[in-house]
mmCIF file as Biopython writes it, N, C-alpha, C and O atoms, coordinates in Angstrom:
data_model
#
loop_
_atom_site.group_PDB
_atom_site.id
_atom_site.type_symbol
_atom_site.label_atom_id
_atom_site.label_alt_id
_atom_site.label_comp_id
_atom_site.label_asym_id
_atom_site.label_entity_id
_atom_site.label_seq_id
_atom_site.pdbx_PDB_ins_code
_atom_site.Cartn_x
_atom_site.Cartn_y
_atom_site.Cartn_z
_atom_site.occupancy
_atom_site.B_iso_or_equiv
_atom_site.auth_seq_id
_atom_site.auth_asym_id
_atom_site.pdbx_PDB_model_num
ATOM 1   N N  . MET A ? 1  ? 22.358  -18.051 8.589   1.0 0.0 1  A 1 
ATOM 2   C CA . MET A ? 1  ? 21.953  -16.746 8.099   1.0 0.0 1  A 1 
ATOM 3   C C  . MET A ? 1  ? 20.925  -16.162 9.076   1.0 0.0 1  A 1 
ATOM 4   O O  . MET A ? 1  ? 19.932  -16.812 9.403   1.0 0.0 1  A 1 
ATOM 5   N N  . GLY A ? 2  ? 21.171  -14.943 9.532   1.0 0.0 2  A 1 
ATOM 6   C CA . GLY A ? 2  ? 20.249  -14.292 10.450  1.0 0.0 2  A 1 
ATOM 7   C C  . GLY A ? 2  ? 19.028  -13.752 9.727   1.0 0.0 2  A 1 
ATOM 8   O O  . GLY A ? 2  ? 19.064  -13.483 8.526   1.0 0.0 2  A 1 
ATOM 9   N N  . MET A ? 3  ? 17.963  -13.599 10.471  1.0 0.0 3  A 1 
ATOM 10  C CA . MET A ? 3  ? 16.742  -13.047 9.881   1.0 0.0 3  A 1 
ATOM 11  C C  . MET A ? 3  ? 16.831  -11.525 9.871   1.0 0.0 3  A 1 
ATOM 12  O O  . MET A ? 3  ? 17.308  -10.913 10.828  1.0 0.0 3  A 1 
ATOM 13  N N  . ARG A ? 4  ? 16.371  -10.927 8.788   1.0 0.0 4  A 1 
ATOM 14  C CA . ARG A ? 4  ? 16.345  -9.481  8.669   1.0 0.0 4  A 1 
ATOM 15  C C  . ARG A ? 4  ? 14.904  -9.038  8.420   1.0 0.0 4  A 1 
ATOM 16  O O  . ARG A ? 4  ? 14.145  -9.753  7.765   1.0 0.0 4  A 1 
ATOM 17  N N  . PRO A ? 5  ? 14.518  -7.868  8.934   1.0 0.0 5  A 1 
ATOM 18  C CA . PRO A ? 5  ? 13.159  -7.394  8.658   1.0 0.0 5  A 1 
ATOM 19  C C  . PRO A ? 5  ? 12.983  -7.052  7.181   1.0 0.0 5  A 1 
ATOM 20  O O  . PRO A ? 5  ? 13.943  -6.706  6.493   1.0 0.0 5  A 1 
ATOM 21  N N  . ASP A ? 6  ? 11.776  -7.152  6.719   1.0 0.0 6  A 1 
ATOM 22  C CA . ASP A ? 6  ? 11.455  -6.804  5.339   1.0 0.0 6  A 1 
ATOM 23  C C  . ASP A ? 6  ? 11.687  -5.306  5.149   1.0 0.0 6  A 1 
ATOM 24  O O  . ASP A ? 6  ? 11.064  -4.509  5.850   1.0 0.0 6  A 1 
ATOM 25  N N  . PRO A ? 7  ? 12.557  -4.894  4.228   1.0 0.0 7  A 1 
ATOM 26  C CA . PRO A ? 7  ? 12.871  -3.477  4.067   1.0 0.0 7  A 1 
ATOM 27  C C  . PRO A ? 7  ? 11.719  -2.653  3.483   1.0 0.0 7  A 1 
ATOM 28  O O  . PRO A ? 7  ? 11.799  -1.425  3.461   1.0 0.0 7  A 1 
ATOM 29  N N  . THR A ? 8  ? 10.648  -3.303  3.011   1.0 0.0 8  A 1 
ATOM 30  C CA . THR A ? 8  ? 9.520   -2.555  2.469   1.0 0.0 8  A 1 
ATOM 31  C C  . THR A ? 8  ? 8.527   -2.142  3.546   1.0 0.0 8  A 1 
ATOM 32  O O  . THR A ? 8  ? 7.567   -1.426  3.261   1.0 0.0 8  A 1 
ATOM 33  N N  . PHE A ? 9  ? 8.750   -2.589  4.793   1.0 0.0 9  A 1 
ATOM 34  C CA . PHE A ? 9  ? 7.879   -2.228  5.909   1.0 0.0 9  A 1 
ATOM 35  C C  . PHE A ? 9  ? 8.673   -1.425  6.923   1.0 0.0 9  A 1 
ATOM 36  O O  . PHE A ? 9  ? 9.882   -1.611  7.058   1.0 0.0 9  A 1 
ATOM 37  N N  . HIS A ? 10 ? 7.999   -0.532  7.638   1.0 0.0 10 A 1 
ATOM 38  C CA . HIS A ? 10 ? 8.652   0.252   8.679   1.0 0.0 10 A 1 
ATOM 39  C C  . HIS A ? 10 ? 8.768   -0.587  9.940   1.0 0.0 10 A 1 
ATOM 40  O O  . HIS A ? 10 ? 7.857   -1.343  10.279  1.0 0.0 10 A 1 
ATOM 41  N N  . ALA A ? 11 ? 9.886   -0.451  10.630  1.0 0.0 11 A 1 
ATOM 42  C CA . ALA A ? 11 ? 10.160  -1.270  11.815  1.0 0.0 11 A 1 
ATOM 43  C C  . ALA A ? 11 ? 9.328   -0.852  13.029  1.0 0.0 11 A 1 
ATOM 44  O O  . ALA A ? 11 ? 9.184   -1.634  13.969  1.0 0.0 11 A 1 
ATOM 45  N N  . SER A ? 12 ? 8.786   0.351   13.025  1.0 0.0 12 A 1 
ATOM 46  C CA . SER A ? 12 ? 7.974   0.800   14.159  1.0 0.0 12 A 1 
ATOM 47  C C  . SER A ? 12 ? 6.959   1.836   13.658  1.0 0.0 12 A 1 
ATOM 48  O O  . SER A ? 12 ? 7.134   2.412   12.585  1.0 0.0 12 A 1 
ATOM 49  N N  . PRO A ? 13 ? 5.908   2.066   14.433  1.0 0.0 13 A 1 
ATOM 50  C CA . PRO A ? 13 ? 4.953   3.109   14.061  1.0 0.0 13 A 1 
ATOM 51  C C  . PRO A ? 13 ? 5.611   4.489   13.987  1.0 0.0 13 A 1 
ATOM 52  O O  . PRO A ? 13 ? 5.257   5.301   13.132  1.0 0.0 13 A 1 
ATOM 53  N N  . GLN A ? 14 ? 6.558   4.751   14.873  1.0 0.0 14 A 1 
ATOM 54  C CA . GLN A ? 14 ? 7.234   6.051   14.862  1.0 0.0 14 A 1 
ATOM 55  C C  . GLN A ? 14 ? 8.010   6.253   13.564  1.0 0.0 14 A 1 
ATOM 56  O O  . GLN A ? 14 ? 7.969   7.335   12.979  1.0 0.0 14 A 1 
ATOM 57  N N  . LEU A ? 15 ? 8.711   5.228   13.113  1.0 0.0 15 A 1 
ATOM 58  C CA . LEU A ? 15 ? 9.433   5.329   11.842  1.0 0.0 15 A 1 
ATOM 59  C C  . LEU A ? 15 ? 8.468   5.520   10.673  1.0 0.0 15 A 1 
ATOM 60  O O  . LEU A ? 15 ? 8.780   6.243   9.727   1.0 0.0 15 A 1 
ATOM 61  N N  . ALA A ? 16 ? 7.319   4.888   10.729  1.0 0.0 16 A 1 
ATOM 62  C CA . ALA A ? 16 ? 6.323   5.049   9.672   1.0 0.0 16 A 1 
ATOM 63  C C  . ALA A ? 16 ? 5.791   6.483   9.643   1.0 0.0 16 A 1 
ATOM 64  O O  . ALA A ? 16 ? 5.601   7.053   8.568   1.0 0.0 16 A 1 
ATOM 65  N N  . MET A ? 17 ? 5.552   7.062   10.812  1.0 0.0 17 A 1 
ATOM 66  C CA . MET A ? 17 ? 5.049   8.440   10.866  1.0 0.0 17 A 1 
ATOM 67  C C  . MET A ? 17 ? 6.086   9.440   10.366  1.0 0.0 17 A 1 
ATOM 68  O O  . MET A ? 17 ? 5.731   10.472  9.796   1.0 0.0 17 A 1 
ATOM 69  N N  . ASN A ? 18 ? 7.373   9.136   10.577  1.0 0.0 18 A 1 
ATOM 70  C CA . ASN A ? 18 ? 8.437   10.045  10.156  1.0 0.0 18 A 1 
ATOM 71  C C  . ASN A ? 18 ? 8.857   9.856   8.700   1.0 0.0 18 A 1 
ATOM 72  O O  . ASN A ? 18 ? 9.619   10.661  8.165   1.0 0.0 18 A 1 
ATOM 73  N N  . ALA A ? 19 ? 8.374   8.818   8.072   1.0 0.0 19 A 1 
ATOM 74  C CA . ALA A ? 19 ? 8.747   8.518   6.687   1.0 0.0 19 A 1 
ATOM 75  C C  . ALA A ? 19 ? 8.025   9.462   5.722   1.0 0.0 19 A 1 
ATOM 76  O O  . ALA A ? 19 ? 6.984   10.020  6.070   1.0 0.0 19 A 1 
ATOM 77  N N  . PRO A ? 20 ? 8.557   9.642   4.531   1.0 0.0 20 A 1 
ATOM 78  C CA . PRO A ? 20 ? 7.860   10.460  3.533   1.0 0.0 20 A 1 
ATOM 79  C C  . PRO A ? 20 ? 6.493   9.858   3.185   1.0 0.0 20 A 1 
ATOM 80  O O  . PRO A ? 20 ? 6.297   8.645   3.261   1.0 0.0 20 A 1 
ATOM 81  N N  . ALA A ? 21 ? 5.574   10.714  2.811   1.0 0.0 21 A 1 
ATOM 82  C CA . ALA A ? 21 ? 4.235   10.248  2.442   1.0 0.0 21 A 1 
ATOM 83  C C  . ALA A ? 21 ? 4.309   9.361   1.202   1.0 0.0 21 A 1 
ATOM 84  O O  . ALA A ? 21 ? 5.165   9.547   0.337   1.0 0.0 21 A 1 
ATOM 85  N N  . GLU A ? 22 ? 3.412   8.414   1.138   1.0 0.0 22 A 1 
ATOM 86  C CA . GLU A ? 22 ? 3.345   7.520   -0.020  1.0 0.0 22 A 1 
ATOM 87  C C  . GLU A ? 22 ? 2.690   8.234   -1.197  1.0 0.0 22 A 1 
ATOM 88  O O  . GLU A ? 22 ? 1.915   9.171   -1.000  1.0 0.0 22 A 1 
ATOM 89  N N  . ASP A ? 23 ? 2.993   7.803   -2.405  1.0 0.0 23 A 1 
ATOM 90  C CA . ASP A ? 23 ? 2.360   8.344   -3.604  1.0 0.0 23 A 1 
ATOM 91  C C  . ASP A ? 23 ? 1.172   7.503   -4.052  1.0 0.0 23 A 1 
ATOM 92  O O  . ASP A ? 23 ? 0.217   8.019   -4.633  1.0 0.0 23 A 1 
ATOM 93  N N  . PHE A ? 24 ? 1.239   6.217   -3.779  1.0 0.0 24 A 1 
ATOM 94  C CA . PHE A ? 24 ? 0.190   5.309   -4.229  1.0 0.0 24 A 1 
ATOM 95  C C  . PHE A ? 24 ? -0.154  4.321   -3.119  1.0 0.0 24 A 1 
ATOM 96  O O  . PHE A ? 24 ? 0.697   3.950   -2.312  1.0 0.0 24 A 1 
ATOM 97  N N  . ALA A ? 25 ? -1.409  3.907   -3.095  1.0 0.0 25 A 1 
ATOM 98  C CA . ALA A ? 25 ? -1.870  2.854   -2.189  1.0 0.0 25 A 1 
ATOM 99  C C  . ALA A ? 25 ? -2.384  1.715   -3.064  1.0 0.0 25 A 1 
ATOM 100 O O  . ALA A ? 25 ? -2.950  1.944   -4.132  1.0 0.0 25 A 1 
ATOM 101 N N  . TYR A ? 26 ? -2.182  0.511   -2.606  1.0 0.0 26 A 1 
ATOM 102 C CA . TYR A ? 26 ? -2.606  -0.677  -3.355  1.0 0.0 26 A 1 
ATOM 103 C C  . TYR A ? 26 ? -3.588  -1.467  -2.503  1.0 0.0 26 A 1 
ATOM 104 O O  . TYR A ? 26 ? -3.376  -1.636  -1.302  1.0 0.0 26 A 1 
ATOM 105 N N  . THR A ? 27 ? -4.640  -1.943  -3.105  1.0 0.0 27 A 1 
ATOM 106 C CA . THR A ? 27 ? -5.597  -2.783  -2.388  1.0 0.0 27 A 1 
ATOM 107 C C  . THR A ? 27 ? -6.109  -3.874  -3.326  1.0 0.0 27 A 1 
ATOM 108 O O  . THR A ? 27 ? -6.132  -3.707  -4.545  1.0 0.0 27 A 1 
ATOM 109 N N  . VAL A ? 28 ? -6.512  -4.972  -2.741  1.0 0.0 28 A 1 
ATOM 110 C CA . VAL A ? 28 ? -7.012  -6.092  -3.541  1.0 0.0 28 A 1 
ATOM 111 C C  . VAL A ? 28 ? -8.532  -6.061  -3.531  1.0 0.0 28 A 1 
ATOM 112 O O  . VAL A ? 28 ? -9.150  -5.762  -2.509  1.0 0.0 28 A 1 
ATOM 113 N N  . LEU A ? 29 ? -9.122  -6.365  -4.658  1.0 0.0 29 A 1 
ATOM 114 C CA . LEU A ? 29 ? -10.574 -6.416  -4.797  1.0 0.0 29 A 1 
ATOM 115 C C  . LEU A ? 29 ? -10.954 -7.863  -5.102  1.0 0.0 29 A 1 
ATOM 116 O O  . LEU A ? 29 ? -10.727 -8.362  -6.204  1.0 0.0 29 A 1 
ATOM 117 N N  . PHE A ? 30 ? -11.535 -8.519  -4.108  1.0 0.0 30 A 1 
ATOM 118 C CA . PHE A ? 30 ? -11.913 -9.921  -4.266  1.0 0.0 30 A 1 
ATOM 119 C C  . PHE A ? 30 ? -13.381 -10.034 -4.648  1.0 0.0 30 A 1 
ATOM 120 O O  . PHE A ? 30 ? -14.217 -9.271  -4.165  1.0 0.0 30 A 1 
ATOM 121 N N  . SER A ? 31 ? -13.684 -10.974 -5.502  1.0 0.0 31 A 1 
ATOM 122 C CA . SER A ? 31 ? -15.066 -11.302 -5.827  1.0 0.0 31 A 1 
ATOM 123 C C  . SER A ? 31 ? -15.451 -12.510 -4.978  1.0 0.0 31 A 1 
ATOM 124 O O  . SER A ? 31 ? -15.045 -13.630 -5.288  1.0 0.0 31 A 1 
ATOM 125 N N  . PRO A ? 32 ? -16.229 -12.304 -3.910  1.0 0.0 32 A 1 
ATOM 126 C CA . PRO A ? 32 ? -16.508 -13.409 -2.983  1.0 0.0 32 A 1 
ATOM 127 C C  . PRO A ? 32 ? -17.243 -14.590 -3.607  1.0 0.0 32 A 1 
ATOM 128 O O  . PRO A ? 32 ? -17.088 -15.727 -3.162  1.0 0.0 32 A 1 
ATOM 129 N N  . ASP A ? 33 ? -18.037 -14.324 -4.627  1.0 0.0 33 A 1 
ATOM 130 C CA . ASP A ? 33 ? -18.750 -15.448 -5.246  1.0 0.0 33 A 1 
ATOM 131 C C  . ASP A ? 33 ? -18.154 -15.856 -6.592  1.0 0.0 33 A 1 
ATOM 132 O O  . ASP A ? 33 ? -18.742 -16.663 -7.312  1.0 0.0 33 A 1 
ATOM 133 N N  . ALA A ? 34 ? -16.998 -15.306 -6.931  1.0 0.0 34 A 1 
ATOM 134 C CA . ALA A ? 34 ? -16.273 -15.627 -8.170  1.0 0.0 34 A 1 
ATOM 135 C C  . ALA A ? 34 ? -17.057 -15.280 -9.428  1.0 0.0 34 A 1 
ATOM 136 O O  . ALA A ? 34 ? -16.800 -15.836 -10.496 1.0 0.0 34 A 1 
ATOM 137 N N  . SER A ? 35 ? -18.007 -14.364 -9.306  1.0 0.0 35 A 1 
ATOM 138 C CA . SER A ? 35 ? -18.778 -13.963 -10.486 1.0 0.0 35 A 1 
ATOM 139 C C  . SER A ? 35 ? -17.989 -12.991 -11.371 1.0 0.0 35 A 1 
ATOM 140 O O  . SER A ? 35 ? -18.314 -12.799 -12.543 1.0 0.0 35 A 1 
ATOM 141 N N  . ARG A ? 36 ? -16.956 -12.386 -10.795 1.0 0.0 36 A 1 
ATOM 142 C CA . ARG A ? 36 ? -16.082 -11.481 -11.546 1.0 0.0 36 A 1 
ATOM 143 C C  . ARG A ? 36 ? -14.650 -11.801 -11.169 1.0 0.0 36 A 1 
ATOM 144 O O  . ARG A ? 36 ? -14.417 -12.404 -10.122 1.0 0.0 36 A 1 
ATOM 145 N N  . PRO A ? 37 ? -13.682 -11.416 -11.988 1.0 0.0 37 A 1 
ATOM 146 C CA . PRO A ? 37 ? -12.280 -11.670 -11.639 1.0 0.0 37 A 1 
ATOM 147 C C  . PRO A ? 37 ? -11.837 -10.814 -10.449 1.0 0.0 37 A 1 
ATOM 148 O O  . PRO A ? 37 ? -12.331 -9.702  -10.262 1.0 0.0 37 A 1 
ATOM 149 N N  . ASP A ? 38 ? -10.918 -11.329 -9.658  1.0 0.0 38 A 1 
ATOM 150 C CA . ASP A ? 38 ? -10.299 -10.528 -8.608  1.0 0.0 38 A 1 
ATOM 151 C C  . ASP A ? 38 ? -9.438  -9.466  -9.283  1.0 0.0 38 A 1 
ATOM 152 O O  . ASP A ? 38 ? -9.085  -9.596  -10.455 1.0 0.0 38 A 1 
ATOM 153 N N  . ALA A ? 39 ? -9.101  -8.405  -8.530  1.0 0.0 39 A 1 
ATOM 154 C CA . ALA A ? 39 ? -8.345  -7.314  -9.135  1.0 0.0 39 A 1 
ATOM 155 C C  . ALA A ? 39 ? -7.433  -6.662  -8.107  1.0 0.0 39 A 1 
ATOM 156 O O  . ALA A ? 39 ? -7.590  -6.855  -6.901  1.0 0.0 39 A 1 
ATOM 157 N N  . LEU A ? 40 ? -6.492  -5.899  -8.601  1.0 0.0 40 A 1 
ATOM 158 C CA . LEU A ? 40 ? -5.612  -5.087  -7.771  1.0 0.0 40 A 1 
ATOM 159 C C  . LEU A ? 40 ? -5.866  -3.635  -8.150  1.0 0.0 40 A 1 
ATOM 160 O O  . LEU A ? 40 ? -5.723  -3.262  -9.314  1.0 0.0 40 A 1 
ATOM 161 N N  . ALA A ? 41 ? -6.248  -2.806  -7.163  1.0 0.0 41 A 1 
ATOM 162 C CA . ALA A ? 41 ? -6.510  -1.396  -7.419  1.0 0.0 41 A 1 
ATOM 163 C C  . ALA A ? 41 ? -5.310  -0.569  -6.985  1.0 0.0 41 A 1 
ATOM 164 O O  . ALA A ? 41 ? -4.714  -0.825  -5.939  1.0 0.0 41 A 1 
ATOM 165 N N  . VAL A ? 42 ? -4.962  0.414   -7.787  1.0 0.0 42 A 1 
ATOM 166 C CA . VAL A ? 42 ? -3.892  1.361   -7.468  1.0 0.0 42 A 1 
ATOM 167 C C  . VAL A ? 42 ? -4.562  2.709   -7.259  1.0 0.0 42 A 1 
ATOM 168 O O  . VAL A ? 42 ? -5.258  3.207   -8.144  1.0 0.0 42 A 1 
ATOM 169 N N  . ILE A ? 43 ? -4.350  3.304   -6.079  1.0 0.0 43 A 1 
ATOM 170 C CA . ILE A ? 43 ? -5.016  4.549   -5.710  1.0 0.0 43 A 1 
ATOM 171 C C  . ILE A ? 43 ? -3.971  5.647   -5.553  1.0 0.0 43 A 1 
ATOM 172 O O  . ILE A ? 43 ? -3.005  5.495   -4.806  1.0 0.0 43 A 1 
ATOM 173 N N  . ASP A ? 44 ? -4.170  6.742   -6.256  1.0 0.0 44 A 1 
ATOM 174 C CA . ASP A ? 44 ? -3.277  7.899   -6.174  1.0 0.0 44 A 1 
ATOM 175 C C  . ASP A ? 44 ? -3.595  8.645   -4.879  1.0 0.0 44 A 1 
ATOM 176 O O  . ASP A ? 44 ? -4.701  9.166   -4.734  1.0 0.0 44 A 1 
ATOM 177 N N  . VAL A ? 45 ? -2.656  8.710   -3.939  1.0 0.0 45 A 1 
ATOM 178 C CA . VAL A ? 45 ? -2.887  9.374   -2.651  1.0 0.0 45 A 1 
ATOM 179 C C  . VAL A ? 45 ? -1.999  10.611  -2.470  1.0 0.0 45 A 1 
ATOM 180 O O  . VAL A ? 45 ? -1.841  11.104  -1.353  1.0 0.0 45 A 1 
ATOM 181 N N  . ARG A ? 46 ? -1.422  11.111  -3.562  1.0 0.0 46 A 1 
ATOM 182 C CA . ARG A ? 46 ? -0.579  12.310  -3.472  1.0 0.0 46 A 1 
ATOM 183 C C  . ARG A ? 46 ? -1.446  13.516  -3.106  1.0 0.0 46 A 1 
ATOM 184 O O  . ARG A ? 46 ? -2.530  13.709  -3.657  1.0 0.0 46 A 1 
ATOM 185 N N  . GLN A ? 47 ? -0.945  14.323  -2.166  1.0 0.0 47 A 1 
ATOM 186 C CA . GLN A ? 47 ? -1.678  15.514  -1.741  1.0 0.0 47 A 1 
ATOM 187 C C  . GLN A ? 47 ? -1.894  16.505  -2.881  1.0 0.0 47 A 1 
ATOM 188 O O  . GLN A ? 47 ? -2.932  17.165  -2.935  1.0 0.0 47 A 1 
ATOM 189 N N  . ASP A ? 48 ? -0.932  16.617  -3.790  1.0 0.0 48 A 1 
ATOM 190 C CA . ASP A ? 48 ? -1.024  17.587  -4.879  1.0 0.0 48 A 1 
ATOM 191 C C  . ASP A ? 48 ? -1.517  16.970  -6.192  1.0 0.0 48 A 1 
ATOM 192 O O  . ASP A ? 48 ? -1.337  17.550  -7.262  1.0 0.0 48 A 1 
ATOM 193 N N  . SER A ? 49 ? -2.122  15.822  -6.102  1.0 0.0 49 A 1 
ATOM 194 C CA . SER A ? 49 ? -2.575  15.127  -7.308  1.0 0.0 49 A 1 
ATOM 195 C C  . SER A ? 49 ? -3.748  15.863  -7.955  1.0 0.0 49 A 1 
ATOM 196 O O  . SER A ? 49 ? -4.662  16.297  -7.254  1.0 0.0 49 A 1 
ATOM 197 N N  . PRO A ? 50 ? -3.735  16.009  -9.268  1.0 0.0 50 A 1 
ATOM 198 C CA . PRO A ? 50 ? -4.864  16.637  -9.951  1.0 0.0 50 A 1 
ATOM 199 C C  . PRO A ? 50 ? -6.088  15.730  -9.995  1.0 0.0 50 A 1 
ATOM 200 O O  . PRO A ? 50 ? -7.166  16.189  -10.373 1.0 0.0 50 A 1 
ATOM 201 N N  . THR A ? 51 ? -5.960  14.460  -9.623  1.0 0.0 51 A 1 
ATOM 202 C CA . THR A ? 51 ? -7.087  13.542  -9.682  1.0 0.0 51 A 1 
ATOM 203 C C  . THR A ? 51 ? -7.871  13.470  -8.369  1.0 0.0 51 A 1 
ATOM 204 O O  . THR A ? 51 ? -8.863  12.745  -8.285  1.0 0.0 51 A 1 
ATOM 205 N N  . ILE A ? 52 ? -7.444  14.206  -7.352  1.0 0.0 52 A 1 
ATOM 206 C CA . ILE A ? 52 ? -8.172  14.178  -6.062  1.0 0.0 52 A 1 
ATOM 207 C C  . ILE A ? 52 ? -9.292  15.179  -6.097  1.0 0.0 52 A 1 
ATOM 208 O O  . ILE A ? 52 ? -10.026 15.318  -5.119  1.0 0.0 52 A 1 
#
């Protein structure tokens, strides 16, 4: 079986620039000293979003 690129990533920077804008960004929030739980943040990055 041949290897295929992950379809969720763009194969080149040029393809990424030509792709439609994303609606959401995801980032992880780590607690370095474990005093709080780690978390996943979802950020609305739509240009026309009423929350910006």
